C-alpha positions as CSV (number, residue, x, y, z in Angstrom):
1,M,98.7,125.9,82.7
2,D,101.6,128.2,83.2
3,I,105.1,128.5,84.5
4,P,105.7,130.0,87.9
5,R,104.6,133.6,87.8
6,I,108.0,135.0,88.9
7,F,109.5,133.9,85.6
8,N,106.7,135.6,83.7
9,I,107.6,138.8,85.6
10,T,111.4,138.7,85.4
11,E,111.6,137.6,81.8
12,S,108.6,139.4,80.3
13,A,110.9,141.7,78.3
14,H,113.1,138.9,77.0
15,R,113.0,137.7,73.4
16,I,115.5,134.9,74.2
17,H,115.1,133.1,77.5
18,N,118.6,131.7,77.6
19,P,122.1,133.2,77.9
20,I,122.7,133.4,74.2
21,T,122.8,136.6,72.2
22,P,120.8,137.2,68.9
23,E,124.1,137.1,67.1
24,K,124.9,133.6,68.4
25,L,121.4,132.5,67.7
26,A,121.9,133.5,64.1
27,T,125.3,131.8,64.0
28,L,123.6,128.6,65.3
29,G,121.0,128.7,62.5
30,A,123.8,129.2,59.9
31,V,126.1,126.4,61.1
32,L,123.2,123.9,61.2
33,R,122.9,124.4,57.4
34,L,119.2,124.9,57.5
35,E,117.3,124.7,54.2
36,S,114.1,126.2,53.1
37,G,111.2,123.9,54.0
38,D,113.0,122.1,56.8
39,R,110.6,121.3,59.6
40,V,111.8,122.3,63.1
41,L,110.2,121.3,66.4
42,D,111.0,123.4,69.5
43,L,110.0,122.1,72.9
44,G,110.0,124.9,75.4
45,S,109.9,127.6,72.6
46,G,109.6,130.6,74.9
47,S,108.9,133.8,73.0
48,G,109.7,132.2,69.7
49,E,112.8,134.1,68.7
50,M,114.6,131.0,67.4
51,L,111.8,129.7,65.2
52,C,110.8,133.2,64.0
53,T,114.2,134.4,63.0
54,W,115.1,131.0,61.4
55,A,111.9,131.1,59.4
56,R,112.8,134.6,58.2
57,D,116.4,133.9,57.5
58,H,116.3,130.2,56.3
59,G,112.7,129.5,55.3
60,I,112.1,126.8,57.9
61,I,108.7,125.6,58.9
62,G,108.4,125.5,62.7
63,T,106.3,124.4,65.6
64,G,106.9,125.5,69.1
65,I,105.3,124.4,72.4
66,D,105.6,126.4,75.6
67,L,103.9,126.3,79.0
68,S,103.7,130.0,79.4
69,P,100.7,131.7,77.8
70,L,102.5,135.0,78.0
71,F,105.6,133.8,76.1
72,T,103.4,131.9,73.6
73,E,101.5,135.1,72.8
74,Q,104.7,137.0,72.5
75,A,106.0,134.4,70.0
76,R,102.8,134.7,67.9
77,R,103.2,138.5,67.8
78,R,106.9,138.1,66.9
79,A,105.9,135.9,64.0
80,V,103.5,138.5,62.7
81,E,106.2,141.2,63.2
82,L,108.7,139.3,61.1
83,G,106.2,138.3,58.5
84,V,106.5,134.5,59.1
85,A,103.2,133.8,60.8
86,H,102.4,131.4,57.9
87,Q,105.6,129.4,58.6
88,V,105.5,129.0,62.3
89,T,102.9,127.7,64.8
90,F,103.1,128.3,68.5
91,I,101.1,126.1,70.9
92,H,100.4,126.9,74.5
93,G,100.7,123.6,76.2
94,D,102.8,121.1,78.2
95,A,105.7,119.8,76.0
96,V,106.3,116.8,78.3
97,G,105.8,113.8,76.1
98,Y,105.1,115.8,73.0
99,V,105.8,114.0,69.7
100,S,105.3,115.6,66.3
101,D,102.7,114.0,64.0
102,E,105.1,114.7,61.1
103,K,108.8,113.8,61.3
104,V,111.1,116.9,61.5
105,S,114.5,117.7,60.2
106,L,115.5,119.3,63.5
107,A,114.1,118.6,67.0
108,A,115.1,121.0,69.7
109,C,114.9,121.6,73.4
110,V,117.1,124.6,74.2
111,G,117.3,125.2,77.9
112,A,114.3,123.2,79.1
113,T,115.6,119.7,79.5
114,W,113.3,119.3,82.5
115,I,110.7,118.5,79.9
116,G,112.3,115.0,79.5
117,G,113.4,114.6,83.0
118,G,117.0,115.6,82.2
119,V,119.3,115.5,79.2
120,A,119.0,111.8,78.5
121,G,115.2,111.7,78.6
122,T,114.9,114.8,76.5
123,I,117.2,113.3,73.8
124,E,115.0,110.2,73.8
125,L,111.8,112.3,73.5
126,L,113.2,114.5,70.7
127,A,114.4,111.4,68.8
128,R,110.8,110.2,68.5
129,S,110.0,113.2,66.3
130,L,113.1,113.1,64.2
131,R,113.3,112.0,60.6
132,P,116.3,109.8,59.5
133,G,119.3,112.0,59.0
134,G,117.8,114.7,61.2
135,I,119.5,116.7,64.0
136,I,118.7,116.9,67.7
137,L,119.4,120.2,69.4
138,I,120.0,120.4,73.1
139,G,120.7,123.6,75.1
140,E,122.2,122.9,78.6
141,P,124.4,124.4,81.3
142,C,127.8,123.2,82.0
143,W,130.5,124.2,84.5
144,R,133.1,126.7,83.2
145,Q,135.0,125.8,86.2
146,L,134.1,123.5,89.1
147,P,132.8,125.3,92.2
148,P,135.4,124.9,94.9
149,T,132.9,125.0,97.8
150,E,129.2,124.2,98.5
151,E,128.7,127.9,99.1
152,V,129.8,128.7,95.5
153,T,127.6,125.9,94.2
154,K,124.5,127.2,96.0
155,G,125.5,130.7,94.8
156,C,125.1,129.5,91.3
157,L,121.5,128.4,92.2
158,V,122.5,124.8,91.9
159,D,121.8,122.2,94.6
160,S,124.8,120.0,93.9
161,V,127.9,120.2,91.8
162,S,126.9,116.9,90.2
163,E,123.8,118.5,88.7
164,F,125.9,119.7,85.7
165,L,129.0,118.4,83.9
166,T,132.0,120.3,82.6
167,L,132.1,120.9,78.9
168,P,134.3,117.9,78.1
169,E,132.3,115.7,80.3
170,L,129.0,116.8,78.7
171,L,130.3,116.3,75.2
172,G,131.6,112.8,76.2
173,S,128.2,112.0,77.7
174,F,126.5,112.5,74.3
175,G,128.8,110.0,72.7
176,R,128.1,107.4,75.4
177,R,124.4,107.8,74.6
178,G,125.2,106.9,71.0
179,Y,125.2,110.3,69.4
180,D,127.8,112.2,67.4
181,V,128.2,115.9,68.4
182,V,128.2,117.6,65.0
183,E,128.1,121.3,66.0
184,M,128.0,123.5,69.1
185,V,127.6,127.2,69.9
186,L,128.6,128.2,73.4
187,A,127.4,131.2,75.3
188,D,129.9,133.6,76.7
189,Q,129.8,136.0,79.6
190,D,128.2,138.7,77.4
191,G,125.4,136.3,76.7
192,W,125.0,135.6,80.4
193,D,125.0,139.4,81.0
194,R,122.2,140.0,78.5
195,Y,120.1,137.2,79.9
196,E,120.5,138.0,83.6
197,A,121.0,141.8,83.7
198,A,118.0,142.4,81.4
199,K,115.9,141.0,84.3
200,W,116.9,143.8,86.6
201,L,115.4,146.7,84.7
202,T,112.3,144.6,84.1
203,M,112.0,143.9,87.8
204,R,112.5,147.6,88.7
205,R,109.8,148.8,86.2
206,W,107.4,146.1,87.4
207,L,107.9,147.2,91.0
208,E,107.1,150.7,90.1
209,A,103.9,149.6,88.4
210,N,102.9,147.0,91.0
211,P,104.0,148.1,94.4
212,H,101.2,146.3,96.2
213,D,101.2,143.0,94.3
214,E,101.6,139.8,96.4
215,L,104.9,139.1,94.7
216,A,106.3,142.6,95.3
217,K,108.4,141.6,98.3
218,E,109.9,138.7,96.4
219,V,110.7,140.7,93.4
220,R,112.2,143.5,95.6
221,A,114.4,140.9,97.3
222,K,115.6,139.5,94.0
223,L,116.4,142.9,92.5
224,T,118.4,143.8,95.6
225,S,120.5,140.6,95.7
226,E,120.7,139.3,92.1
227,P,123.4,141.7,90.7
228,E,126.0,140.8,93.3
229,R,125.1,137.1,93.4
230,Y,125.2,136.8,89.6
231,A,128.6,138.6,89.3
232,A,130.2,136.5,92.1
233,Y,128.9,133.1,91.1
234,T,126.9,132.4,87.9
235,R,129.0,134.7,85.7
236,E,132.3,133.1,86.8
237,Y,131.4,129.4,87.2
238,L,128.5,128.5,85.0
239,G,128.6,128.0,81.2
240,W,125.9,127.2,78.7
241,G,125.8,125.8,75.2
242,V,123.7,124.5,72.4
243,F,124.8,121.1,71.0
244,A,123.7,119.5,67.8
245,L,123.6,115.7,67.8
246,M,123.1,112.9,65.3
247,P,122.6,109.2,66.1
248,R,125.6,107.0,65.4
249,W,123.5,104.0,64.5
250,C,122.8,105.3,61.0
251,V,126.5,105.4,59.9
252,L,129.6,103.3,60.6
């Protein structure tokens, strides 16, 4: 049970597997007004930076589930490094359909909404683990500006412009699903740079160490093409944000 190997290679040095900086991740934890003892569930927890730093800074109790054994092990090591291994648990497994045995204060899926078959399904899944008054956290791309051509859309590694919404459209879609947007933290181009550009040195070092690996040609091709593709397309057209939601049915 694992993610495609290419991601384990290109993101093996990442602590955060999304285009958000450590500073903005800290901001997110602060604006959510987390309290000591709050339980947090993170589906697609990656290398565990969100849960580990929030456990250190806010005293939360966290559980993360991720499909990558490499990232899960990195998360466990990070918990030990930050002295929070008694507060956070990382499970290697498939988060599809996962529901917490104990209701949580915050249920998150940050950048992995494929787990629920898209945004709507992921919100529904997270809601099943949420206590009354709790918060759902969704991380999702959105268009900074609409691609003017199909070439630009493909250059962003997106099959169709309809795959994502603009920021106003995305915020409106949460309301139509019956949720209030109560906070958001948006990635900027620096966050995208740190997420994407960090892969390039990782790929170069990996190629030097694994010149005869079966994926060496694919990694070589990505390293050759990705800087220009990213700068021309993703950096200019694709945004990303983390959105905090609360169901409207509990208040007028």
